[in-house]
N, C-alpha and C positions, 0 to 999 in steps of 0.2 A: 638929886644927888645922893649917893650913899657911900659909906666908907666901910671897907672890909679889912679887918686886921687878921693876919695869919702868923702864928708862931714859927711856921716853916713854910717855905714856898720854893718852887722851881721857877727861876726867872733867868732867861737867856742861857738855858742849858746848865745852870748852876744852882745848887741849893743855897738859899739864903734864909736867915733867921729874922724874925720880927719885922714884917713889912706891912704897910697899910696901902691898900689900893683905893683910889677914888674913881667912882663909876658915875658917868653922866650920859644920858641919852643912848644907853646901850654900849658905850665905849669906855675903855680905860683912859682916864684923863690925868691920872697922877699915880706915882709910885714913890713911896718914901720909907726910909728906914726909921723904925720907932720901937723902942724897947717896951713901951706900954701901949695898951689899946687906945688910950685917950678918949676921943669922942667918936670912936668907930661905932657904926650901927650893927655890925656883925663881928663877933669875936670868935676866932678859931684857934684856941690855945693848943690843942693837940692835933694829931694827924698832919697832913701836908696839903697845901693848895697848889694845884697845877693847872695848866691850860686845859680847856675842854678837849676830850678825845675825839679823833677823826677816824672813821672807819671807811676805807675805800672799797669794801666788798661785803655788802649785806644783801643776801638774797631774800631775806624775810625775818620776821621776829614776832613772837607772841601769837603764833598761829597764822600770821599774815604771809602769803606768798606773793611777792611783788609782781610776778608775771601775770597774775590774775586778780589783782587787788582792785576794789572799787574805792571811791573817794573816802568813805569812812574808814576803810582798812588802811589806806595810806596814812590817814591822820592817827589812827590807833598805834601803828608801829612807830611813827615819829614821836608820839607822845610817850611811849614806853621806853624808847632807847635811852633817854637821859638817866634812867635808873641804873644803867651800866656805865655811866660817865660819858657816853657818846653825846656830843653836842652838834655834830655834823657828820653826814654819811653819804656815800654813793650807793644807789639801789642797783643791785646786780641782777642781770638776766642771763640765764644759761642758754645753750644752743636751742634754737627754734628756727622755723622758716624765716626768710627775709621779711615776708609780709607780716608775720607775727611779731618779729622784733621791731619792725617799724611801728606797729600798733603799740607795743610796749613803750617805745620812746615817746609816742604822743601822749600816753597816759602819764608817763613820768613828767613830761612838760606841763601837763595840766596840774599835776600835784605840786610842781615847783611854783606855779603861778596862782595857786589857791591861797588866799590870805590865811595865815595860821590863826588858830583859836587859842593861842597861848600854850605854853608848856611843851613845845615841840622841838626836836632836834632839826637842824637845818638840812634840807635835801640839796646836795651839791650837784646832782645830775645822775645819769645812768652809767653803769659799767656793763658793757656787753662782753660776756665771756663766751665767745663763739659767734657764728658757726665756722669761723675760719681756723679750725683746729686740726690736729693730726690724729688720724685713726689709730696710730701706734700707741697713743696715750689718751684715751677718751675719758677716763675717770667715769663719772656717772652721767656723762652727756650722751645724747642720742647720736651715735656715729653715722646713722643713715642721713642725717641732715648736714653733715660736714661738707664744706665746699671751698673752692678757691675764691679769694677776694678780688674777683673780676670787677672792672669799673661799673658794669651793669648791676652788680649786686651792692656795691658801695653807695651808689647814688641814692637809692630809696632810703637808706639809713641816714645819710646826711640831710636829705630833704625833710625827713621826719624829725630830725634833731634840731628843732627851732631854738634859737637863743642860747646855744651852748649846752643843750640838754645832754648830748653825748660827751660825757666827761672823760670816759676811759673805755678802751677796747683792748681785749686780750686776744692775740692771734698767734699762730705758729709761723715763724718766719721762713720756714722751708717750703711753704706752699707756693705754687705758681702765682705770680702777680703780687706776692707779699711785699716786696721791697717798694714797689710803686704804690701799693695801698698804704704802707706806713707813711710815706711822704704825703699822701693825700690827706690822711687822717690828721697828721701833725699840722698841716696847713690849715685845717679846719678848726684847730685849737683843741684837739683831742689828745689825751695822754695815751700813748701806745705802750702796752705791756706785752711781754712774750710769755706764752704758757701753753700747756697741753701740746707739747712739741717734742719732736725727735731731732731737733736742730743740733748740728755739730758746733764746735767752737767757732769755726770760720763763718758759718751761717748766722750765728748769734752776733758775731762782730759786724757782719754786713748789715744786720738789722739795726744795731746800735749806730752805725755810720749813717743809716737812713733816717734816724730820729727816734727810735725806740728808747725809752728811759726807765723801764722797770720790768722786773720778772715777777709773774704772778705765782704765789705760793711755791717758792723755791723748794726744790727736791721732789715735789709731788707732781705726778702726771707729766714727767719730762724725762728725756734721755739720761740714764744713770751716768755718774762720773766714772771714768776709767783713767788710769795714769797715762795711757797713750791716746786716749780719746776723751778729753775732759768735758766735751759737750757744753751745753748751756750752763750747767752748774759751775764748771771750772772757769768758763769765760766770765760769767757774771760775778763770781766771787773775787776775781782778780782784775776786773775792768772798772776803773774809778768813775766811768761815765754813766754807769747804770745802777739803779737801786733795785731792791728785791723785797718782796713781802714774805712773811712767815706766818703760819697758823700754829701758834704755840698752845696746843690743847692737850699735850702729853700723848697724842695719838698720831698726828700727821707726820711727825719726825722724831727721831731719837734725840736724847739729850746731847749725845756726842755730835750729831749733825748741827744742832743749834749752837753748841760751843764752837764748832768750826766756823760757822757764819759770824758769830760774835767776834772771834779772834781775827778773822781776815777782813771783815768789812762792817763792823758795828756802826760806823758812821753813815752807812747807806741802807740800813735796815728799816723796814716799815712793818709795823704790826697790823694785821687784819684778822677778822674773825671768820670770814666766809660763812657767816651765820645763815641758817635757813629757818623756815617757818616753825620748826620744832624748838628753836631756841627760846628759853623761858617757859617752856611747856612740859607737861608730863610725857613719859615715853608713849609711843604709839605710831600711827601712820599719818604722814603729812605729804604735802606736794612740794616738789622742786621743779619749777617750770611746769611741764605737763606730765611729769612722771611721779609715781608714788615712791616714797622713801620711808624707811623704818628707823625708829630709834629705840634703844634699849638702855637700861641703867649703865652708866660708866662706859659707854661706847659712843663713838661718833655716829651720825646718821649714815645709813647705807642704802644703796639701790638694791633691786631684786637680785642682781648677780654678786652682791657683796662688796661692790666698790664703795669707797668713801664718797659721801654725797654732802659736802659742806660740813658744817659743825654746829654745835650748840654753845659755842664759846662766847663769853662776854669779853669786851675789849679791856675792861679794867682787870679781869682775871688774866688775860694775855700779858698785860703789863707786869702783874705780880709774878707770873710764871717766868718771864724774862729775868726779873731780878733774882728769883729763886735759883735760876740756872746760871747766875754769875754776871749778868749784865748790870753795870752800875745804874742806879736809879735815874740820874739825869739823862743817860743814854736811852733807857727804856721809855722815859717820858717823851723824849724827842721823837722816838720811833712811832709813837701813837698820837703825836700832836704836830710838831713843827714840820717834820719831813713829809707826811702826807699833804699838809697844806701847801708846802713848797712845790710838790709835784703837780698840783693843780693850779699853781700860781695864785693861791689865795693867801697873800701875805698879811691879810687882816685877821687870819685865824691861826690857831695853834700856837699862840705865844702870849705871854704876859708882858706887854710893853705899852707905852703911851701911844694911843691912836688905834690899837687893836680892839676888836670886838670883845666885849666882856663875857666871853664864854669860859667858864671856870668849873673846876671840879675839886671838891674837898674829899680826899681819901683818908680812910682810917689807918691804924697802925698795920693792918693786914693788906693795905693798898686796895681796899674795896670801897666803892663809892658811898660816901656819907651824904653828900649834897651836890647839886648841879645847878649852875646858872647858865642861861642862854641870853645873850645881850643884856646882862645885868639882872634878868628876871630869875628868881628862884623857881625852878621848874621841877625839882625833885629834892626831897629831904627825908632821911630816915627818922629824924627827930626835929623838933622845933628849933629853929635858929633864932637866937635873940642876943641881945647885947652882952650878957654874961656867959655866953656859950650854950651848948646844947643841954 
């Protein structure tokens, strides 16, 4: 058993002062208000304690490209992510052949079932971004591999996704067979997101009716908003049934677009990074799926034709950017913790409450990660954590 005292914490989407958490066997077993640290084992007088961050779209990190990662690379990326405050993540795979995506799902399943060696973020499953996307908005994807989600193409993916490996799929709802595919994926326990799409508002509404519950990186790689043709953007910002993710890296969308999303639907916002292998690495050439991408200082990664190819964003920095752009801190925290957990029906994650897993992040005054715990284990710390503070 250990006790963690925090001078400030976000609990149940509200900021609270002076709380002590009791952690036993990887779970939070007690939360009490206390003005003094008392017999706490860890004392966090400054900064703020929040639930562990959850990223639903990570293509890679620290040089690792999940599409072609071996066992050691899976471990390395999962070991490095807690330095960004991420305690749980979905590994994203961009468009490839059905056979290659099925193989990626098998590798992801193996990584999920490999016993951790300590200090790793939780792998929640795979996020397939493609190949059922629109050629009108391909982004950095290989448009020659786009196809319709016919039953014969879905079955190999579901067969390869053992034990819930396929956590998320992003598809374009206007493709032939898309509505039937959405229902089939939802029945299999997969979160269906809409993205890389030219869908109208009506097509978006039909996909939501069929069970889609999120839009992938809203505004990017999708039909633009028009006052007489609101498309997927207008429908998702005004439809309370669907959430949406944003990549807040100061490149993927303007401050005004972010403010519009905050003002219309802050309670449905989910922060993601769409991070690629270049994240946490110096500028240069890296791989996204099977394609070469390029990074330069103060620019997002790009493909050979100049299209944005994911990001090098950290999720704690995305949270800080959201606050800088006007989102209240408790809302920003929820967008990176509670809401992604709820989308995956992981009610044991993304919250500080009795019975939840003790995945925690201590942020400094700039909202950058100072320390991270996964299941009560300290897996990252900028400085020594001890009873009298850092």
